[in-house]
N, C-alpha and C positions, 0 to 999 in steps of 0.2 A: 442654209449654209451646209448642213450635214449632207444633203443631197449633192451639193456641188463637190464636196470632198470625195464622196463615193464615186461620182462620175469621173473625177480626175484619177482616182485610184484604179477604177476599172479600165479607163483608157490606157494608163501606163501598163497595166497587166496584159491587156490585149496586144499592145505594141511589143512588149517584151516577149510574149508567147510567140508572136509572129516572127521574131528574130529581127525586127526592124531596127532596134537600137544597135545591135552589133553590126548589122549590114550597112547602116547609113554612114557615108563618109563624113557627115556633119556631126556625128556623135563625138563629143569632146570629153575627155576625162577631167576630173577636178584637179589633177596634178597633185593630189594629196601625198603621193609617195615621192614626188620630186620630178627631176628632169634628166633626160639622157641625150647624148649627142650622136645623132645619125650622121655618118660621114661617107662620102663617095669619092674615090680616087680616080685619077687618070682621065678626066674629061677636059674639055667637052668632046663628045664623040657623036656619031650618028644616032646613038641611042639616047642622047640627052633629052630631046623633046619628049619622048615617051616617058622617061624617068621623071622629068619635071611635071608632066601631066598627071602621073600617078601620085606624086607627092602632093600636088595641089588638091586633087580629088579627095585625098584622105587626110587633108588638113595637117600635113607634116611639113616641117622645115628641117633643113639639113645643111651641113657644111660641105662644100664641094672643093676638094683639093685638086686644083687644076694643074696640068702640066703646061709650062710656058709655051712649048712649041704648038700645042693644040689651041691654046688661047690666042696665039698670034695668027694661026690659020683659020680660026673660027670665032672672031670677035662677037658675032651675033649670038653664038652659043653662050658666051659669057654674059652678055647683056640679058639673055633669056633667063639665066639662072638668077640674076639680080632681080629682074622683074617678077619672078616667081617667089621672091622672098627668101632666097637662099643666101648663105654667107660664103664668101670665096676665100680659099686658102691657097698657099703656095706649095707645090709638090715637085719642085725642081723643073728645069727646062727639058731635059732629055731622059730623066728617070735612071740615072747611073747609080752605081754603088759609091756613095759619097765618101765612105770611109777608105776607099781605095783611090781617092782623087786628091790632088794637091789642094792647098788652101786657095790658090788662085782659081782653080777649076771650080771649087765649091762656090766661091764668090760669084763667078760668072753664072753658074747654074741658078743661084738664088736671085741675083740682081736682075738677070734677064727676064726671069719669070715675074718678079715684082713689076717690071716695066711693061711686059706683055699684057698682064692682067689689068694694069691701070690704063693702058692704051685702049684696051677693049671695053672699058667702061665698068670694070669690076672693082674699082677702088684700089687702094693700096693694102694688100693683105697684112694681117697682124698675126696670122697663124701659119706655121710651116710643118709639113709632114715629110720627113726624110724618106726617100724611096726605100722600100723593103723594111722600113722601121729601123734602119741601120744608122747609128749616130756615134759620135765621139766628141771629145773636147774641142777639136778643130772645127767640126761642123757646128757645134753650139756657139763657138766664138763668132763665126760668120753670121749665124742667125741673130746673135745679139747686136751685131753691127747694123742690121736692118730692122731692129726692134721687133723681131719675130719670136713668138712663143712656140716651142717645139711640142707637137701633139702626136703621140703614138696612139695606142688604143688599148682597151681592156679586154675586148672580145673581138675575134675575127669571124665573120660569117663564112669565110672560105669560098665566097661566090666566084672568085677568080678561077677556081679549079673546076667549075662546072657542077657544083653540088646541087642537090634538089631544092625545090622551093621549100619543102618541109624543113630541111636542114637550115636554110636561111632564116626562116621564121623561128625555129627553135633557138638559134643563136641569139636573136633579138629578145627572146623571152627570158634570157638569163641576165639581162641588164638590170642594174639597180641605180639608185639615185647618184647622179654625177658621172656615171660611167659613159664610155665612148665605144662605139662599135665601128669596125672597118668593113665597108662594102665598096663596090666598084661601079663605075658609070656604065660599063658596057654589057654585063651579063643580062640576057633577057629574063632569066629566072628571078633576078633581083627586082625587076619591075613587077613581075607577076606576084611576088611575095608581099608587096607593100600594103595592099588592103588588109591582109592578115596580120602584118606587123603592127599596123595601126590598131587593130582590135586587141592584140596581145598587150600592147602598151597601155591602152585604155583600161583593160581588165586588171592591170597591175597598178592602176592609178598614176601612171607615168605619162609625161608629155615630152615631145621632142623639143629640146631647147637649143640654145646657142652655146658655143664653147668660149669660156671666159679667157681673154688674153692674159689676165692677171693670175688665174689659178690653174688654167689648163683643164678645167672640169666643166661639165655641162651644167648650165644654170638657166633660169628663166630669161626669155628674150627681153632685151631692154628697149 
C-alpha cells in the first residue's frame, strides 16, 4: 500500500513539474473559493465560434449578453451558444443609450430582443444588461415588466478598447466570489486570453458559474 501511495505522489509531482496540471484544459478547480460570472456582450458575431470553442476547451461557462439585432440575423450563433452550455442574456436590440430614450423606446428595445433570442432558440432571457451599463428608474421599470434582473459588472476587462491579453487576464485575476466581469464577444485578444483566465481562476480556487436571476451574483450552476 505504501508503494502505491508513493507512486501516486511521484506521478503527481512529475505532472506538476512538467506543467501539465496548469496547461491542461481539463484541470478543474475545487471551487473552494466560490464562483464568478464571466460575461460577454454584443454577440453573436463572426468571432462567436472561436470564442465558444475556447470556452469549451477550457471548461468555462459564461453568460452571453446578446443584442437582439444580431440574434435575429444569426440565430445559428445563438443556438451554438446554448449548445456550448452558455447562458443567454438580453443586451437590447440596437445598443442605444437607454437613459436617453423614451419609455416606449426602452420597451421596444427590450421586448424585441426577448423575442429575437427566443425565436433563435435561446430561450426567454431572465437577465438584462443595459448598454454602457447606463440605467435609471424608467429602464428598471421596463425590465421588471419582462421579469428581467439587471446585471451590471464589478470589473471591466477593457477588451473593447483593444487592451493586451495580459491586461484582460489581470482583470480576471481580480475577481472574487460572486463577482462579475465584463468582456466582449468580438475582440480577438479576449479569445487568446481564455486559457490563461482559466488557469488564473483555478489557481484562486474559483469556478465560472451562472448569474442568479434572484441575487444578480455569480453562483454554482444549477
